[in-house]
N, C-alpha and C positions, 0 to 999 in steps of 0.2 A: 065762316061760323058766324052766329048772329050776336055782335056785342065783342066782336075781337077785333081788331082794326085788320083795313084789308092792304093785303100783300101791296108794298110801291114799287114802281118802275121810274127809275131815271132814266131817259133816252137820249142820244145827244149824236145830231147827222153832221157829218162836217163832209166840206169838199176843199183838200187841203192845194193848197198855191204848188204850182211844179215842181216836183222834184222835193217836198218837204215832206213826204207819206211817212217815212221813218224817224224822222225828227219829234211828229204827232206823235208818233208810238210808240216811241222811247219815253217823250212826256207823259203819256194815259199810262202806263207801265211804272213809271215811279211813282203816279198818283194812284193809282187802284193796290200796289204796293202798302203806301201809307193808308190807306183807307179800310184794307182788310184788317190792318192789324193796330189801328185805332178806333176805327168809328163804329158806335152802338149801336147797333139795329142793321148793319148792310148783312148781310147775305153769298154776294156770289159779283162780281164784275167781269163784263162777257165787251171784248171788241171784235168787230167783223171788219173785215174790205171785203168790199165788193170784186168779186172777179174779173168780169170788164170792163169796171171804172176804178182802179186803183187808187187814183184821187180820195176815193170816196170810203168812208170808213164812221159806221156805227157803233157806240158805247153805250150798252146797256146794265144798269145798276139796280141788282134786286134787294127790298129793302122789307124791312120789318112793318113801317112805318112811311107814309107820305112826313111827318112830323124828325123822324129818324135824313130822310132825304132834304128835310129845310137846315137841318142843324149845321149839315153835311157840306151844301152851302154857302154856310156862313161864316165856314173856317179860312185862318189865310192861306193856308194849301190850296185848296178850292177855288180861291180866290183869285193865287198868284199863275195858276193851272189854266181859269181861263184868262188870263192874263196872254201867254203864250201862244194859246188856241187861235188867239185873233191876230196874232204875227204871223203865224202859221196857215190861218186858211183865208181860202175867197170868200165861204162858204160857212154858217151854223148857225145850229137852230135846235135849240133844247125844249125837252117835252118832262111833263107828270104823267105819269100809266097806271092802269092800273087792269090788274090782267079780266077778259070777260071770257074766256074761254079757255080750253086748253085739252090735246088726248094726246096721252103717251102711253107708246107701247110696250106692256107687260109681260115680263116672262112667260106668261104662259100663254098669250097671242104665239109667239114663237115657236111653243110647246111642239 
């Protein structure tokens, strides 16, 4: 709606070093739990793994605003996590994104 901040999405795409997938998943889960408990504006944190390439993981955070994402990324906890990511991953990419389209199956459509 006009005048309201857009929902923001933090997206990270990682390719772990061989056999480090579970270590990255554990590190992400710890950060996600801390984030949900402590960070203002977070709505959800999700981690996806590629079925065909299990070393590829995508993390998506859903936030009230881009400012909330920026504050989170300045925390010591986030910075420590990113240092760990650099050790565990061969490739990493981070993006800030906004939603431009969505289609949701409603209960009425299933009726």
